[in-house]
C-alpha angles and dihedrals in degrees: 000000000000122000093249091049090050090053092050090048091050093051091051094046101046102073099049092039092054095046092045095050092047092048094049093046095048097048094044092054093044092050093054090048096052092052093049095048094044091054101053112005098102089072096045134071105263095222091058091078120042120225095274096176093062098035097047097040093045098045096043098042097043089048090054093047091049091053091046092054091047093054093040090053089051093049097046110015107100126124117256098224115016112195103192113127111226144143121287113255129211120251091247091070092055089047091052090051090050092050091051091048092050092050093048092049089054092051092049091051090052090052090050091049091052091050091049090052088051090052089050091053090051090052089051089052091052090049090052090049090051091053092049092050091054090055096042114116105180142033093254090058091049091051090051091052091047089054090050092052092047089054091051089050090054090052091051092049091052091048091049092050090052090049091050089055089051090048092052092051092046091051091051093049093047091051089053091051092045091052091047093052091046090052092051092050092048094049093049090055093062133067106243096220105042105021091234117129116279125252091251092054090046091055092051094045094048091052091049096045095045090053091049092048091052092048094048096036087232131147123265127176133189127209121199114196131187126180110235118244093352092156089060090056091052092047095048101038106019136252094280090063090044091052091049090051091052092051094050092045091055089051089052092051093046089059089059102048131080127244093260094049118103116219112192138172102242096187138316108334093345121105135184131207121199110204114192119200089013125127124220092254093052092046091052090053091053091047091051092050091053092046093052094047092050092050092048095051118102107225123204132191094241127325095301099020133117121284112268092203129220116351117196138177138207123227137203119192129191133170122218114259126209112284091002118148125226089249092054092048092052091048093052093047090048091052089053090050092055089046087060091050093047091049092058104285127253094081144098121245125192 
């Protein structure tokens, strides 16, 4: 089994294992207790022996459920579409977080196993007390056995308090790891320079949205955008100016897309906009609005720099067809983009 498969198996196993162990331990201990008390309690002061059945079953089982929920939240609780803009991280950082998570899960499982063994020993003590009660012949003997059981209860309470401290620490550490992994996922979904979605996120979103559009028989359009002669801008004014232009252009486009639209940096100076529930005609209108605003903007090389001059972009627009794949849709939109370039640039082709 590979290391990644082992991690996935561990995450799936932890919640049911924890709940099952806690349930078995609590009911075993409570069962022994009820038998012992029912046998000899009429002859003993009731307050001499606490209500073990409630205390043990409640503490053990709720502890197990709490741990289960903590691990289940870690395994499944991530946001569907994080929107924080951050730098792109290398894959090694995500791998390190995964290694730390795997190690901490193992340590927490060991702590749970130790606590379960402690609960088992307590159940054995109750069983021993039950056997002694059956053989007891006088009140003094019963009081001695009651004292023994009370001592065992104190031991169990101390063990449970120690385990609760371990549980609190484990929960805190797991929350830290969960937040770290969530941060890595969020940062990898965004392009570090422009704040648009990354190419990887675009590919995943397009697959998901195309599938949904086919299932719902709804419209979906794709815009492919490329800044005209961007290499010339980099050559004449430098890459710092070029980067600044890309950032401001993305901001301009973001002001012209809806909340459900997905604006991504497809590569270099090329961008893509997925537009769910949008017809071809509506998508063309949006593309034309962006084109006109870009052309009308006065671009400078820095705050006090020379005028760059007119900056334009070419657009290709395509609407999803029945049974069309994401790859086919991208190819058609890309063909329309190159049609705009071949026709003189600074235009929208559909």
